C-alpha positions in Angstrom: -40.8 -39.8 48.9 -38.4 -39.6 51.8 -38.1 -36.4 53.7 -34.5 -35.2 53.5 -33.0 -32.9 56.0 -31.0 -30.1 54.5 -27.8 -29.6 56.5 -26.1 -26.3 56.3 -22.5 -26.5 55.5 -20.5 -25.0 58.3 -18.2 -22.2 56.9 -14.6 -22.6 58.0 -13.9 -20.0 60.7 -11.5 -17.2 60.0 -8.2 -18.2 61.8 -7.9 -14.7 63.3 -11.4 -15.0 64.8 -10.6 -18.4 66.2 -7.4 -17.2 67.7 -9.2 -14.1 69.1 -11.8 -16.2 70.8 -9.0 -18.4 72.2 -7.3 -15.3 73.6 -10.5 -13.9 75.0 -11.1 -17.2 76.9 -7.5 -17.2 78.2 -7.9 -13.6 79.5 -11.2 -14.6 81.1 -9.5 -17.6 82.8 -6.7 -15.3 84.1 -9.3 -12.8 85.3 -11.1 -15.5 87.2 -7.9 -16.9 88.8 -6.6 -13.5 89.8 -10.0 -11.9 90.6 -9.6 -9.2 88.0 -12.1 -7.5 85.9 -11.7 -7.0 82.1 -14.0 -5.3 79.6 -14.0 -6.5 76.0 -14.9 -4.6 72.8 -17.6 -6.8 71.2 -16.9 -7.9 67.7 -13.2 -7.2 67.8 -11.9 -10.6 69.2 -9.6 -11.0 66.2 -7.8 -7.8 67.1 -6.9 -8.8 70.7 -3.2 -8.7 71.3 -3.1 -9.2 75.1 -3.7 -7.3 78.3 -1.9 -4.8 80.5 -0.4 -5.7 83.9 -0.5 -2.7 86.1 -0.9 -1.9 89.8 -1.0 -5.6 91.0 -3.7 -6.2 88.3 -6.3 -3.7 89.6 -5.8 -1.5 86.5 -5.4 -4.3 83.9 -7.1 -3.8 80.5 -7.5 -5.8 77.4 -5.4 -4.5 74.5 -6.4 -4.4 70.8 -4.6 -3.7 67.6 -6.2 -0.5 66.3 -5.5 -1.3 62.6 -7.1 -4.8 62.9 -10.2 -3.2 64.4 -10.5 -0.9 61.4 -10.0 -3.9 59.1 -12.9 -5.7 60.9 -15.1 -2.6 60.5 -14.3 -2.3 56.8 -15.9 -5.7 56.2 -19.2 -3.9 56.6 -18.4 -0.2 55.8 -16.1 2.0 53.8 -12.7 2.9 55.1 -13.8 6.5 55.8 -16.8 5.3 57.8 -14.7 2.7 59.6 -12.2 5.4 60.7 -14.9 7.7 61.8 -16.7 4.9 63.7 -13.4 3.8 65.3 -12.7 7.4 66.5 -16.1 8.3 67.9 -17.7 5.0 68.9 -14.7 2.8 69.9 -11.6 4.7 71.0 -13.7 7.8 72.0 -15.9 5.8 74.4 -15.0 5.5 78.1 -16.9 2.7 79.8 -15.2 2.8 83.2 -11.8 2.1 84.7 -11.4 -1.1 82.7 -12.0 0.5 79.3 -9.9 -1.5 76.7 -6.8 0.0 75.2 -6.4 0.3 71.4 -2.8 0.5 70.2 -1.3 1.5 66.9 1.7 -0.8 66.2 4.7 0.8 64.5 6.0 -1.4 61.8 
């Protein structure tokens, strides 16, 4: 009997995640070209909306959509837990001068 290899089917990637990874790469390319430093919030690529341009780039920061971040967290936890986690562990964390910014968009 022939030994068959079982290939795992690749799940189609969420378009928001793919776009977020593309944006993260673009920001990294800009950072390299302009000799800037950016910090990213791991796991929230799909929530990246851009970056700030301040003080000739020295204070530039990655910007995230706060609501999308909460939606990402709610894939693994309740809304209440996601809101609490977002407040204490994400927006409440300061990790240096390049700490990302989380904005709430007014619709």
